[in-house]
C-alpha positions as CSV (number, residue, x, y, z in Angstrom):
1,M,-21.7,-111.0,-67.3
2,I,-18.1,-111.5,-68.6
3,I,-18.3,-108.2,-70.4
4,D,-19.5,-106.5,-67.2
5,T,-16.5,-107.9,-65.3
6,V,-14.1,-106.8,-68.0
7,I,-15.5,-103.3,-68.0
8,F,-15.3,-103.2,-64.1
9,V,-11.6,-104.3,-64.1
10,S,-10.9,-102.0,-67.0
11,K,-12.2,-99.0,-65.0
12,R,-10.1,-100.0,-62.0
13,L,-7.0,-100.4,-64.2
14,Q,-7.6,-97.0,-65.7
15,R,-7.3,-95.4,-62.3
16,V,-4.1,-97.3,-61.5
17,A,-2.6,-96.5,-64.9
18,L,-3.4,-92.8,-64.5
19,A,-1.8,-92.8,-61.0
20,I,1.4,-94.4,-62.4
21,L,1.4,-92.0,-65.3
22,C,1.2,-89.1,-62.9
23,L,4.1,-90.4,-60.8
24,I,6.2,-90.9,-63.9
25,T,5.4,-87.4,-65.1
26,A,6.4,-86.0,-61.7
27,Q,9.7,-87.9,-61.7
28,L,10.5,-86.5,-65.2
29,V,9.7,-82.9,-64.1
30,L,11.8,-83.2,-61.0
31,A,14.7,-84.8,-62.9
32,S,14.7,-82.0,-65.4
33,C,15.2,-79.4,-62.7
34,E,18.7,-78.3,-62.2
35,P,20.0,-79.2,-58.7
36,E,21.4,-76.6,-56.5
37,P,25.2,-76.8,-55.9
38,S,26.1,-78.7,-52.8
39,A,28.0,-77.1,-50.0
40,M,30.7,-79.7,-50.2
41,A,31.5,-78.9,-53.9
42,A,31.9,-75.2,-53.0
43,R,34.6,-75.7,-50.4
44,V,38.0,-74.2,-51.0
45,S,41.1,-75.6,-49.4
46,L,42.7,-73.0,-47.1
47,D,46.1,-74.7,-46.6
48,G,47.2,-74.1,-50.2
49,R,47.2,-77.6,-51.5
């Protein structure tokens, strides 16, 4: 009975661990993408300063 409980919990934890692993992988992929330049950084001063 204890082994059945351990196997049941283990199967549930595998799903949670897989979901967390997928989220971490998605974060790493998104972090490796180069961000587009922002509009504020591209502004040029028109008054010559």
